[in-house]
C-alpha positions as CSV (number, residue, x, y, z in Angstrom):
1,M,133.0,125.1,75.8
2,I,132.5,125.1,72.0
3,K,131.4,128.7,71.9
4,A,134.5,129.7,73.9
5,E,136.8,127.8,71.6
6,L,135.2,129.4,68.5
7,K,135.6,132.8,70.0
8,R,139.1,132.2,71.1
9,R,140.0,131.1,67.6
10,G,138.0,133.9,65.8
11,L,135.7,131.4,64.1
12,S,132.0,131.8,63.3
13,Y,129.3,129.2,63.2
14,A,129.6,129.3,59.4
15,D,133.3,128.4,59.7
16,L,132.4,125.6,62.1
17,V,129.9,124.2,59.5
18,G,132.6,124.2,56.9
19,K,135.1,122.6,59.1
20,L,132.7,119.9,60.2
21,A,131.9,119.2,56.5
22,D,135.6,118.8,55.9
23,I,135.6,115.8,58.3
24,G,132.3,114.4,57.0
25,V,129.8,115.8,59.4
26,M,127.0,117.4,57.5
27,D,124.9,119.9,59.4
28,S,123.3,123.3,58.8
29,E,124.3,126.5,60.4
30,P,120.9,127.1,62.0
31,N,120.9,123.6,63.4
32,I,124.4,124.0,64.9
33,R,123.5,127.4,66.3
34,N,120.4,125.9,68.0
35,K,122.4,123.0,69.4
36,L,125.0,125.3,70.9
37,S,122.5,127.8,72.2
38,R,120.4,125.1,73.9
39,G,123.6,123.4,75.2
40,K,122.1,120.0,74.4
41,F,124.1,117.8,72.2
42,T,126.0,114.5,72.3
43,A,129.5,114.0,73.5
44,V,130.2,112.8,70.0
45,F,129.2,116.1,68.5
46,L,131.4,117.9,71.1
47,V,134.4,115.8,70.1
48,Q,133.6,116.3,66.4
49,C,133.5,120.1,66.8
50,L,136.7,120.2,68.8
51,E,138.4,118.0,66.2
52,A,137.1,120.1,63.4
53,I,138.4,123.4,64.8
54,G,141.7,121.8,65.8
55,A,141.3,122.1,69.6
56,N,143.9,119.6,70.7
57,V,144.0,121.0,74.2
58,V,141.0,122.5,76.0
59,S,141.2,124.5,79.2
60,I,138.4,123.8,81.6
61,Q,138.1,126.4,84.3
């Protein structure tokens, strides 16, 4: 879901790192890339990412 939202918004992993830092979540690009490629992360991280990229509404299909 996060990858799809990033693609839909034209954002890169580096952009996500910067936006997460803006809301106080410090993480490295390789770490985020690994989390997303594995698909194993907490619900809190999911919500933080969606909040950081401004995804107020997410379509699940």
